[in-house]
C-alpha positions in Angstrom: 62.9 -110.9 -88.4 66.7 -111.2 -88.8 68.5 -107.9 -88.8 72.1 -106.9 -89.4 73.2 -103.5 -88.1 76.3 -102.5 -90.1 78.3 -99.5 -89.0 81.5 -97.5 -89.4 82.6 -95.4 -86.4 85.5 -92.9 -85.8 85.0 -91.8 -82.2 82.8 -94.8 -81.1 79.5 -92.8 -81.1 78.1 -94.5 -84.2 79.1 -97.9 -82.9 77.4 -97.2 -79.5 74.2 -96.2 -81.3 74.4 -99.2 -83.6 74.6 -101.5 -80.6 71.7 -99.7 -78.9 69.6 -100.1 -82.1 70.5 -103.8 -82.4 69.4 -104.4 -78.7 66.0 -102.9 -79.4 65.7 -104.8 -82.6 66.3 -108.1 -80.7 62.9 -107.5 -79.2 61.5 -108.4 -82.6 63.8 -111.2 -83.7 67.5 -111.8 -84.3 69.7 -108.8 -84.5 73.5 -108.3 -84.4 76.0 -105.6 -85.2 78.9 -105.8 -87.6 81.6 -103.3 -88.4 81.3 -102.4 -92.1 84.9 -103.6 -92.9 84.1 -107.1 -91.6 81.0 -107.4 -93.8 80.8 -109.8 -96.7 78.0 -109.5 -99.3 76.9 -113.1 -98.6 75.9 -111.9 -95.1 73.0 -110.1 -96.8 71.3 -113.4 -97.8 70.4 -114.1 -94.2 69.1 -110.6 -93.4 65.5 -109.6 -93.7 66.5 -106.0 -92.7 69.8 -104.2 -93.1 70.5 -101.1 -91.0 73.5 -99.0 -91.9 75.1 -96.3 -89.7 78.0 -94.0 -90.3 79.5 -90.8 -89.1 78.9 -87.8 -91.3 82.3 -86.9 -92.8 81.8 -83.4 -94.1 80.0 -83.9 -97.3 81.7 -87.2 -98.0 81.4 -90.7 -96.7 84.0 -92.5 -94.7 86.4 -94.7 -96.8 84.9 -97.9 -95.4 81.3 -96.9 -96.2 82.4 -95.8 -99.7 84.1 -99.1 -100.3 81.0 -101.0 -99.1 78.8 -99.1 -101.5 81.2 -99.6 -104.4 81.6 -103.3 -103.8 78.2 -104.7 -102.6 76.5 -106.4 -105.6 73.4 -104.3 -106.4 71.5 -107.6 -107.0 72.0 -108.4 -103.3 70.2 -105.2 -102.3 67.3 -105.5 -104.8 64.1 -105.5 -102.7 66.1 -105.7 -99.4 64.6 -103.7 -96.6 67.1 -101.0 -95.4 67.2 -98.3 -92.8 70.0 -95.7 -92.6 71.4 -93.4 -89.8 74.3 -91.2 -89.2 75.9 -89.4 -86.3 76.8 -85.7 -86.7 77.0 -82.4 -85.0 73.9 -80.3 -84.7 73.9 -77.9 -87.6 71.7 -77.4 -90.7 72.0 -80.4 -93.1 73.1 -78.1 -95.9 76.0 -76.8 -93.8 77.4 -80.1 -92.4 76.1 -82.8 -94.7 74.5 -86.1 -93.8 76.0 -89.5 -94.4 72.6 -91.1 -94.0 71.1 -89.1 -96.8 74.0 -90.0 -99.1 73.9 -93.7 -98.2 70.2 -93.9 -98.6 70.2 -92.3 -102.0 72.9 -94.7 -103.2 71.2 -97.8 -101.7 67.9 -96.8 -103.2 69.6 -96.5 -106.5 70.7 -100.2 -106.1 67.2 -101.4 -105.6 67.0 -101.3 -101.8 63.7 -100.5 -100.2 64.0 -97.8 -97.5 61.6 -98.7 -94.7 62.1 -95.3 -93.0 63.6 -92.0 -93.8 67.3 -91.6 -93.1 67.9 -90.2 -89.6 70.7 -88.3 -87.9 71.7 -88.7 -84.2 73.6 -85.8 -82.8 76.8 -85.5 -80.9 78.1 -82.3 -79.2 81.4 -82.3 -81.1 83.5 -84.7 -83.2 84.8 -86.3 -80.0 81.3 -86.3 -78.4 79.6 -87.1 -76.3 76.3 -88.1 -77.8 73.6 -85.5 -77.1 71.1 -86.0 -74.3 68.1 -87.9 -75.5 69.7 -89.4 -78.6 69.8 -92.9 -77.2 66.0 -92.8 -76.5 65.5 -91.4 -80.0 67.5 -94.4 -81.4 65.3 -96.8 -79.5 62.1 -95.2 -80.8 63.5 -95.2 -84.4 64.4 -98.9 -84.1 60.8 -99.7 -83.2 59.5 -97.6 -86.1 61.9 -99.3 -88.5 60.6 -102.8 -87.5 57.0 -101.6 -87.7 57.4 -100.1 -91.2 59.4 -103.1 -92.4 56.6 -105.5 -91.3 54.0 -103.4 -93.0 55.8 -103.7 -96.3 55.7 -107.5 -96.2 
């Protein structure tokens, strides 16, 4: 399985977790990380699985994620296996918002197949650090994503 883990990051927490997830995914095939602003839509052709991570930005998306979603050709996502995560402070979803939920909805609308529900990883504040146990949660989620993706094939 060839996986690309795309991410945007403000305080390095999302990047850190993207790299952690990619390391776990390497146990199941090729996996690498790429900052979202370096992504080119032709990169999708070589990916069996696309994982997208972003910080929650209030109820909006970061400009780089928004640009990605506006510019990626929907045909390149049609049937593509996708998993989505975000980093955010621990608060009810309706209070703080979730980038993962928003990204997942948009990608599903472009024909992507979500292999697992969007997930949030928590930080103690905007500047961090990442909450205790979130790295282990990311490892477990990565394994779940691979398992569910394989079951869809």
